[in-house]
N, CA, C and O of each residue as an XYZ file, in Angstrom:
536
protein
N     127.521     58.378    141.203
C     126.102     58.202    141.014
C     125.504     59.371    140.223
O     124.647     59.179    139.361
N     125.982     60.606    140.539
C     125.488     61.766    139.830
C     125.854     61.705    138.342
O     125.058     62.099    137.489
N     127.069     61.209    138.030
C     127.502     61.099    136.646
C     126.592     60.139    135.881
O     126.225     60.414    134.739
N     126.233     59.039    136.489
C     125.349     58.055    135.849
C     123.978     58.686    135.586
O     123.388     58.480    134.526
N     123.480     59.449    136.548
C     122.180     60.097    136.404
C     122.202     61.071    135.215
O     121.305     61.040    134.373
N     123.225     61.932    135.147
C     123.309     62.923    134.081
C     123.560     62.277    132.726
O     123.059     62.758    131.709
N     124.322     61.205    132.701
C     124.514     60.477    131.430
C     123.192     59.895    130.953
O     122.887     59.924    129.760
N     122.417     59.371    131.878
C     121.102     58.829    131.532
C     120.172     59.903    130.993
O     119.465     59.685    130.009
N     120.174     61.080    131.648
C     119.348     62.193    131.188
C     119.787     62.628    129.790
O     118.943     62.865    128.926
N     121.087     62.737    129.559
C     121.597     63.134    128.237
C     121.227     62.107    127.169
O     120.874     62.474    126.049
N     121.307     60.826    127.513
C     120.944     59.773    126.567
C     119.461     59.847    126.210
O     119.098     59.726    125.040
N     118.617     60.041    127.196
C     117.173     60.157    126.949
C     116.876     61.390    126.103
O     116.057     61.326    125.186
N     117.531     62.508    126.399
C     117.323     63.735    125.620
C     117.770     63.536    124.171
O     117.110     64.010    123.247
N     118.880     62.844    123.975
C     119.367     62.589    122.612
C     118.394     61.704    121.845
O     118.119     61.955    120.672
N     117.876     60.679    122.492
C     116.913     59.793    121.835
C     115.619     60.517    121.497
O     115.046     60.295    120.430
N     115.159     61.369    122.382
C     113.943     62.136    122.099
C     114.144     63.128    120.963
O     113.220     63.377    120.188
N     115.334     63.692    120.855
C     115.580     64.676    119.802
C     115.619     64.054    118.416
O     115.290     64.722    117.436
N     116.014     62.789    118.312
C     116.043     62.147    116.993
C     114.794     61.334    116.715
O     114.678     60.747    115.639
N     113.858     61.282    117.646
C     112.642     60.506    117.453
C     111.563     61.283    116.705
O     110.505     60.726    116.412
N     111.804     62.555    116.389
C     110.820     63.379    115.683
C     110.717     63.013    114.218
O     111.301     62.028    113.767
N     109.974     63.811    113.485
C     109.743     63.550    112.066
C     110.971     63.830    111.212
O     111.256     63.072    110.285
N     111.697     64.890    111.501
C     112.853     65.270    110.704
C     114.116     65.123    111.533
O     114.225     65.666    112.633
N     115.076     64.373    110.982
C     116.313     64.133    111.694
C     117.465     64.246    110.709
O     117.352     63.809    109.564
N     118.573     64.829    111.148
C     119.762     64.828    110.300
C     120.989     64.599    111.162
O     121.003     64.893    112.357
N     122.004     64.072    110.530
C     123.253     63.761    111.204
C     124.378     64.137    110.260
O     124.375     63.734    109.096
N     125.342     64.907    110.751
C     126.493     65.288    109.944
C     127.749     64.771    110.620
O     128.007     65.049    111.791
N     128.530     64.008    109.852
C     129.798     63.494    110.340
C     130.843     63.850    109.302
O     130.833     63.309    108.196
N     131.738     64.750    109.647
C     132.738     65.205    108.687
C     132.061     65.916    107.527
O     131.340     66.894    107.725
N     132.293     65.425    106.320
C     131.702     66.035    105.130
C     130.422     65.326    104.688
O     129.813     65.728    103.697
N     130.009     64.296    105.391
C     128.825     63.522    105.024
C     127.622     63.976    105.830
O     127.726     64.215    107.033
N     126.474     64.096    105.162
C     125.237     64.485    105.823
C     124.161     63.475    105.475
O     124.016     63.085    104.317
N     123.411     63.054    106.475
C     122.295     62.134    106.277
C     121.104     62.713    107.005
O     121.198     63.062    108.182
N     119.989     62.818    106.316
C     118.767     63.332    106.925
C     117.596     62.439    106.571
O     117.553     61.854    105.489
N     116.645     62.337    107.487
C     115.442     61.557    107.254
C     114.262     62.468    107.512
O     114.181     63.105    108.562
N     113.346     62.534    106.559
C     112.175     63.389    106.698
C     110.929     62.515    106.637
O     110.668     61.862    105.627
N     110.184     62.507    107.696
C     108.901     61.809    107.792
C     109.000     60.332    107.450
O     108.010     59.730    107.034
N     110.163     59.744    107.615
C     110.329     58.327    107.354
C     110.204     57.962    105.892
O     110.239     56.781    105.545
N     110.057     58.954    105.023
C     109.790     58.695    103.618
C     110.935     59.163    102.730
O     111.299     58.480    101.772
N     111.495     60.305    103.039
C     112.567     60.865    102.235
C     113.880     60.769    103.006
O     113.925     60.974    104.219
N     114.944     60.452    102.274
C     116.272     60.414    102.866
C     117.138     61.401    102.105
O     117.220     61.341    100.878
N     117.783     62.304    102.822
C     118.647     63.315    102.237
C     120.081     62.947    102.581
O     120.466     62.948    103.750
N     120.884     62.628    101.540
C     122.253     62.207    101.802
C     123.185     62.821    100.766
O     122.993     62.642     99.564
N     124.174     63.532    101.230
C     125.194     64.156    100.384
C     124.591     64.974     99.249
O     125.085     64.929     98.123
N     123.535     65.716     99.535
C     122.933     66.584     98.543
C     121.815     65.958     97.736
O     121.092     66.666     97.036
N     121.656     64.647     97.816
C     120.599     63.945     97.090
C     119.405     63.700     98.005
O     119.565     63.247     99.138
N     118.213     64.000     97.508
C     116.977     63.677     98.214
C     116.435     62.416     97.563
O     116.128     62.412     96.371
N     116.318     61.346     98.340
C     115.958     60.031     97.801
C     114.656     59.547     98.417
O     114.425     59.694     99.617
N     113.818     58.972     97.581
C     112.609     58.317     98.056
C     112.312     57.126     97.160
O     112.812     57.036     96.039
N     111.503     56.227     97.661
C     111.122     55.046     96.879
C     109.666     55.174     96.461
O     108.828     55.696     97.196
N     109.395     54.687     95.275
C     108.054     54.690     94.714
C     107.650     53.256     94.414
O     108.475     52.441     94.000
N     106.385     52.957     94.624
C     105.894     51.601     94.356
C     105.409     51.528     92.910
O     104.224     51.331     92.639
N     106.350     51.693     92.002
C     106.101     51.585     90.569
C     107.269     50.826     89.944
O     108.369     50.816     90.496
N     107.034     50.190     88.792
C     108.144     49.532     88.100
C     109.179     50.544     87.595
O     108.885     51.730     87.442
N     110.366     50.060     87.347
C     111.477     50.906     86.901
C     111.113     51.686     85.638
O     111.366     52.889     85.566
N     110.525     51.022     84.646
C     110.191     51.693     83.383
C     109.220     52.851     83.587
O     109.359     53.897     82.953
N     108.249     52.670     84.461
C     107.268     53.722     84.735
C     107.937     54.915     85.437
O     107.632     56.067     85.131
N     108.839     54.637     86.367
C     109.564     55.712     87.063
C     110.463     56.461     86.079
O     110.549     57.688     86.125
N     111.123     55.732     85.200
C     112.000     56.345     84.200
C     111.206     57.296     83.300
O     111.634     58.422     83.045
N     110.057     56.837     82.826
C     109.198     57.648     81.961
C     108.686     58.880     82.705
O     108.610     59.963     82.125
N     108.336     58.726     83.978
C     107.845     59.857     84.772
C     108.931     60.918     84.942
O     108.642     62.112     84.867
N     110.158     60.504     85.167
C     111.265     61.465     85.289
C     111.481     62.198     83.966
O     111.683     63.412     83.951
N     111.439     61.461     82.860
C     111.612     62.065     81.545
C     110.505     63.078     81.250
O     110.777     64.177     80.767
N     109.260     62.707     81.542
C     108.135     63.618     81.318
C     108.224     64.854     82.206
O     107.918     65.961     81.765
N     108.637     64.669     83.442
C     108.770     65.800     84.366
C     109.793     66.798     83.840
O     109.544     68.004     83.857
N     110.935     66.315     83.374
C     111.951     67.212     82.827
C     111.440     67.912     81.570
O     111.731     69.089     81.355
N     110.687     67.203     80.745
C     110.120     67.799     79.540
C     109.121     68.891     79.901
O     109.143     69.973     79.316
N     108.233     68.607     80.875
C     107.231     69.589     81.301
C     107.864     70.831     81.921
O     107.316     71.929     81.822
N     109.005     70.657     82.550
C     109.696     71.790     83.174
C     110.622     72.507     82.194
O     111.373     73.408     82.568
N     110.551     72.085     80.925
C     111.345     72.697     79.856
C     112.845     72.641     80.148
O     113.563     73.627     79.979
N     113.296     71.485     80.583
C     114.712     71.286     80.871
C     115.515     71.322     79.578
O     115.046     70.892     78.524
N     116.726     71.839     79.678
C     117.620     71.876     78.526
C     118.830     70.995     78.801
O     119.088     70.609     79.941
N     119.557     70.687     77.755
C     120.772     69.856     77.856
C     120.509     68.548     78.592
O     121.326     68.128     79.411
N     119.387     67.902     78.313
C     119.024     66.652     78.983
C     119.894     65.528     78.444
O     119.959     65.302     77.236
N     120.560     64.828     79.348
C     121.412     63.698     78.983
C     120.967     62.463     79.758
O     121.385     62.273     80.900
N     120.122     61.617     79.157
C     119.731     60.382     79.836
C     120.753     59.272     79.583
O     121.231     59.101     78.461
N     121.078     58.527     80.626
C     121.953     57.362     80.512
C     121.229     56.223     81.226
O     121.072     56.244     82.447
N     120.791     55.229     80.454
C     120.004     54.143     81.035
C     120.724     52.820     80.882
O     121.228     52.486     79.810
N     120.765     52.071     81.978
C     121.322     50.724     81.983
C     120.218     49.773     82.415
O     119.055     50.172     82.474
N     120.548     48.547     82.714
C     119.526     47.544     83.017
C     118.747     47.875     84.283
O     117.517     47.886     84.258
N     119.427     48.141     85.376
C     118.744     48.344     86.656
C     118.937     49.742     87.231
O     118.577     49.998     88.380
N     119.496     50.636     86.447
C     119.688     52.001     86.932
C     119.813     52.948     85.743
O     120.086     52.537     84.614
N     119.608     54.204     86.032
C     119.751     55.211     84.997
C     119.881     56.574     85.626
O     119.518     56.775     86.785
N     120.402     57.508     84.857
C     120.561     58.866     85.356
C     120.140     59.866     84.291
O     120.263     59.617     83.091
N     119.647     60.984     84.751
C     119.368     62.138     83.911
C     120.235     63.274     84.438
O     120.333     63.482     85.648
N     120.862     64.005     83.525
C     121.544     65.237     83.877
C     120.939     66.303     82.986
O     120.865     66.130     81.770
N     120.505     67.405     83.580
C     119.827     68.444     82.811
C     119.998     69.796     83.485
O     120.480     69.895     84.614
N     119.593     70.830     82.767
C     119.550     72.182     83.309
C     118.088     72.605     83.377
O     117.379     72.583     82.370
N     117.641     72.992     84.576
C     116.280     73.467     84.779
C     116.375     74.839     85.429
O     116.868     74.969     86.549
N     115.911     75.844     84.736
C     115.950     77.221     85.218
C     117.339     77.606     85.736
O     117.482     78.118     86.846
N     118.339     77.354     84.925
C     119.739     77.689     85.211
C     120.326     76.943     86.399
O     121.327     77.383     86.965
N     119.731     75.834     86.784
C     120.273     74.987     87.854
C     120.550     73.599     87.278
O     119.738     73.054     86.530
N     121.697     73.039     87.632
C     122.012     71.688     87.200
C     121.217     70.695     88.049
O     121.214     70.773     89.277
N     120.552     69.771     87.379
C     119.725     68.763     88.050
C     120.257     67.383     87.685
O     120.494     67.082     86.515
N     120.439     66.554     88.703
C     120.845     65.165     88.502
C     119.779     64.271     89.127
O     119.470     64.385     90.314
N     119.228     63.386     88.314
C     118.214     62.444     88.783
C     118.758     61.047     88.563
O     119.191     60.703     87.463
N     118.735     60.249     89.608
C     119.177     58.863     89.537
C     117.971     57.956     89.809
O     117.276     58.113     90.813
N     117.738     57.013     88.905
C     116.629     56.078     89.038
C     117.230     54.694     89.235
O     117.991     54.225     88.389
N     116.897     54.033     90.346
C     117.484     52.734     90.686
C     116.407     51.695     90.956
O     115.467     51.941     91.712
N     116.551     50.542     90.335
C     115.674     49.404     90.599
C     115.976     48.879     92.002
O     117.133     48.617     92.331
N     114.940     48.725     92.829
C     115.121     48.190     94.178
C     114.671     46.735     94.206
O     115.440     45.848     94.578
N     113.442     46.497     93.815
C     112.892     45.157     93.664
C     111.658     45.263     92.782
O     111.261     46.363     92.399
N     111.062     44.150     92.464
C     109.923     44.153     91.541
C     108.842     45.115     92.043
O     108.305     44.954     93.139
N     108.538     46.115     91.215
C     107.495     47.069     91.560
C     107.929     48.191     92.493
O     107.095     48.996     92.906
N     109.204     48.264     92.832
C     109.706     49.327     93.711
C     110.950     49.946     93.080
O     111.897     49.247     92.720
N     110.927     51.267     92.956
C     112.027     52.001     92.339
C     112.403     53.180     93.236
O     111.529     53.852     93.782
N     113.695     53.426     93.383
C     114.186     54.564     94.163
C     114.621     55.673     93.205
O     115.286     55.417     92.201
N     114.238     56.897     93.530
C     114.636     58.055     92.731
C     115.365     59.027     93.657
O     114.855     59.410     94.710
N     116.570     59.415     93.239
C     117.381     60.382     93.992
C     117.571     61.616     93.129
O     117.852     61.517     91.935
N     117.413     62.788     93.748
C     117.511     64.042     93.001
C     118.456     65.002     93.718
O     118.370     65.198     94.930
N     119.366     65.600     92.933
C     120.228     66.661     93.447
C     120.074     67.868     92.530
O     120.186     67.750     91.310
N     119.819     69.020     93.122
C     119.694     70.266     92.383
C     120.822     71.181     92.824
O     121.018     71.402     94.019
N     121.560     71.709     91.868
C     122.667     72.602     92.179
C     123.953     71.844     92.437
O     124.033     70.631     92.248
N     124.951     72.586     92.873
C     126.272     71.990     93.097
C     126.333     71.121     94.344
O     126.937     70.048     94.324
N     125.713     71.577     95.431
C     125.796     70.814     96.677
C     124.451     70.303     97.156
O     124.367     69.683     98.216
N     123.404     70.551     96.395
C     122.082     70.045     96.760
C     121.198     71.123     97.351
O     121.639     71.940     98.159
N     119.953     71.111     96.936
C     118.947     72.045     97.432
C     117.726     71.190     97.748
O     117.014     70.770     96.836
N     117.478     70.928     99.022
C     116.415     69.992     99.394
C     115.038     70.492     98.994
O     114.172     69.687     98.652
N     114.812     71.795     99.029
C     113.508     72.337     98.648
C     113.238     72.134     97.153
O     112.150     71.702     96.771
N     114.221     72.445     96.314
C     114.065     72.246     94.870
C     113.949     70.761     94.539
O     113.180     70.379     93.656
N     114.705     69.927     95.238
C     114.614     68.475     95.018
C     113.233     67.965     95.411
O     112.677     67.098     94.737
N     112.675     68.498     96.500
C     111.332     68.110     96.935
C     110.295     68.509     95.883
O     109.357     67.757     95.617
N     110.463     69.676     95.294
C     109.561     70.126     94.232
C     109.580     69.149     93.057
O     108.530     68.797     92.519
N     110.763     68.717     92.665
C     110.866     67.752     91.570
C     110.232     66.419     91.948
O     109.563     65.798     91.122
N     110.434     65.969     93.188
C     109.792     64.727     93.633
C     108.265     64.864     93.586
O     107.570     63.937     93.173
N     107.752     66.012     94.006
C     106.307     66.238     93.958
C     105.795     66.188     92.529
O     104.731     65.626     92.267
N     106.544     66.771     91.607
C     106.133     66.746     90.200
C     106.179     65.330     89.632
O     105.285     64.930     88.886
N     107.209     64.580     89.980
C     107.310     63.182     89.513
C     106.145     62.371     90.065
O     105.541     61.577     89.343
N     105.827     62.567     91.345
C     104.687     61.856     91.951
C     103.398     62.214     91.234
O     102.549     61.348     91.023
N     103.237     63.475     90.855
C     102.058     63.891     90.113
C     101.955     63.222     88.755
O     100.870     62.825     88.330
N     103.092     63.097     88.073
C     103.099     62.416     86.768
C     102.771     60.937     86.954
O     102.069     60.351     86.130
N     103.264     60.339     88.013
C     102.996     58.909     88.257
C     101.521     58.644     88.563
O     101.028     57.546     88.307
N     100.815     59.632     89.106
C      99.392     59.454     89.444
C      98.477     59.583     88.238
O      97.332     59.130     88.266
N      98.981     60.199     87.184
C      98.154     60.363     85.980
C      97.944     59.022     85.287
O      98.803     58.141     85.334
N      96.782     58.883     84.641
C      96.542     57.614     83.925
C      97.355     57.501     82.662
O      97.262     56.497     81.956
């Protein structure tokens, strides 16, 4: 009976710990994190979805890299996805733009070799700012 009680307490504590705003889980070499239900951090990429068409998201990423004076920009665009690889302030940046559905596009950003969530968040903030401009 005591074992059942303590298992129940541990289960409740585990559920409460992942019910907060920021959660991450690491299994082996894979890491998955969720921030405020809006951003997902997985294997070094910070991913979020925007309620804009693919073309508008693509243009916003291109403008953001231009405004940040990125060098060695290599855009590769296909029908429903595209990637940018560039150098921003001596850091390698990879941006992936993926069509999700009509009017919804996902953008994933990795800064550095293994990912820097703070720098990726900065780029997402800049992209969001470009998307808000007329």
